[in-house]
C-alpha positions as CSV (number, residue, x, y, z in Angstrom):
1,X,-21.4,7.4,1.6
2,X,-19.4,4.6,0.2
3,X,-16.4,2.9,1.7
4,X,-14.1,4.4,-1.5
5,X,-15.5,8.0,-0.5
6,X,-15.1,7.6,3.4
7,X,-11.3,6.9,2.1
8,X,-10.9,9.3,-0.3
9,X,-12.3,12.0,1.6
10,X,-9.6,11.1,4.5
11,X,-7.4,11.2,2.4
12,X,-7.6,15.1,1.0
13,X,-8.8,16.6,4.0
14,X,-6.4,15.3,6.4
15,X,-2.5,15.3,6.4
16,X,-0.9,12.2,7.4
17,X,-0.2,13.5,11.3
18,X,-3.5,13.8,11.5
19,X,-4.6,9.8,11.2
20,X,-3.9,7.3,14.2
21,X,-2.4,5.0,11.3
22,X,0.2,7.1,10.4
23,X,3.4,5.4,10.2
24,X,6.6,7.8,10.2
25,X,9.2,5.2,9.6
26,X,8.4,1.6,7.4
27,X,11.7,-0.3,9.2
28,X,10.2,-2.7,10.8
29,X,7.8,-3.9,7.9
30,X,11.3,-3.7,5.8
31,X,13.5,-5.6,7.7
32,X,10.5,-8.3,7.7
33,X,10.2,-8.1,4.1
34,X,14.2,-8.3,3.5
35,X,14.3,-11.6,5.6
36,X,11.4,-12.9,3.4
37,X,12.0,-11.8,0.2
38,X,16.5,-11.2,-0.2
39,X,16.8,-11.3,-4.0
40,X,15.2,-8.1,-4.8
41,X,12.9,-9.2,-8.0
42,X,11.2,-10.4,-5.7
43,X,7.5,-9.4,-6.4
44,X,6.2,-7.3,-3.5
45,X,2.0,-6.6,-2.8
46,X,1.6,-4.0,-0.3
47,X,-2.0,-3.9,0.2
48,X,-3.6,-1.2,1.9
49,X,-0.4,0.5,1.2
50,X,-1.9,4.1,-0.2
51,X,0.3,6.6,1.4
52,X,2.7,4.2,3.2
53,X,7.1,5.2,2.9
54,X,7.0,1.6,3.0
55,X,6.6,1.8,-1.0
56,X,9.6,4.4,-0.5
57,X,11.7,1.9,0.8
58,X,11.7,-0.7,-1.0
59,X,12.2,0.5,-3.6
60,X,15.1,3.2,-2.5
61,X,16.4,-0.6,-1.4
62,X,16.9,-1.8,-5.2
63,X,12.9,-3.8,-5.2
64,X,11.9,-4.0,-8.2
65,X,8.3,-5.7,-8.4
66,X,7.0,-3.7,-6.6
67,X,3.0,-3.2,-6.1
68,X,0.9,-0.7,-4.5
69,X,-3.0,-1.9,-3.9
70,X,-5.6,0.5,-1.9
71,X,-8.9,1.1,-3.0
72,X,-7.8,4.9,-2.6
73,X,-6.9,6.6,-5.4
74,X,-6.6,9.8,-3.3
75,X,-3.7,8.0,-0.9
76,X,-2.3,6.6,-3.7
77,X,-2.1,9.8,-5.2
78,X,-0.2,11.1,-1.7
79,X,2.6,8.5,-2.2
80,X,3.1,8.9,-6.3
81,X,3.4,12.4,-5.7
82,X,6.6,11.9,-3.5
83,X,8.0,9.7,-5.5
84,X,7.8,12.1,-7.9
85,X,9.7,10.0,-11.0
86,X,9.9,7.0,-9.0
87,X,7.2,5.9,-8.6
88,X,7.0,4.5,-12.2
89,X,8.6,1.5,-11.3
90,X,5.6,0.4,-8.7
91,X,2.8,-0.1,-9.9
92,X,-0.4,1.2,-8.7
93,X,-3.7,-0.5,-8.2
94,X,-7.1,0.9,-6.9
95,X,-8.9,-1.6,-5.9
96,X,-11.5,-3.3,-2.7
97,X,-9.4,-5.7,-0.9
98,X,-12.5,-7.9,-0.5
99,X,-13.9,-7.5,-3.8
100,X,-10.2,-7.1,-6.1
101,X,-12.1,-8.8,-9.0
102,X,-8.3,-9.9,-11.0
103,X,-6.8,-6.6,-10.0
104,X,-4.1,-8.2,-8.0
105,X,-1.2,-10.2,-8.7
106,X,-2.6,-13.7,-9.9
107,X,1.8,-14.7,-7.9
108,X,3.8,-12.2,-5.8
109,X,5.8,-13.9,-3.1
110,X,5.6,-11.4,-0.5
111,X,1.7,-10.1,0.8
112,X,2.1,-7.5,3.5
113,X,-0.8,-6.0,5.1
114,X,0.2,-3.7,8.0
115,X,-3.8,-2.5,8.8
116,X,-5.9,-2.7,6.2
117,X,-7.9,-6.0,7.7
118,X,-7.9,-4.4,10.9
119,X,-10.1,-1.2,9.1
120,X,-13.2,-4.2,7.8
121,X,-15.6,-2.9,9.8
122,X,-18.3,-5.7,8.7
123,X,-17.7,-9.3,9.5
124,X,-18.4,-10.4,6.0
125,X,-15.1,-8.4,4.5
126,X,-13.1,-9.6,6.9
């Protein structure tokens, strides 16, 4: 099983309350982002954002250039379903952060990563 299959399986077989990294409230990250990028047109990239509630909070605050990247399309699908019609405001990129192959934005004002690098088990990936 490769990394993508691993994470897709987790997000299709377990609910948010069943995994240790679930964050019910992204308030701390949101406060940090608002401090460093108060302009709602700031280009924000949430790496490993998958099913995180941060995208919900950013869109609710009026941020208009939000990109969520995750290896797991299943994780991002959960967030898109939760956001319903608001999901189309954000950009969603299914990519391996260790080999993004040009998929990520070339310039961002804020790179947010709450825990993705913590889960990179191979030294070469870190």
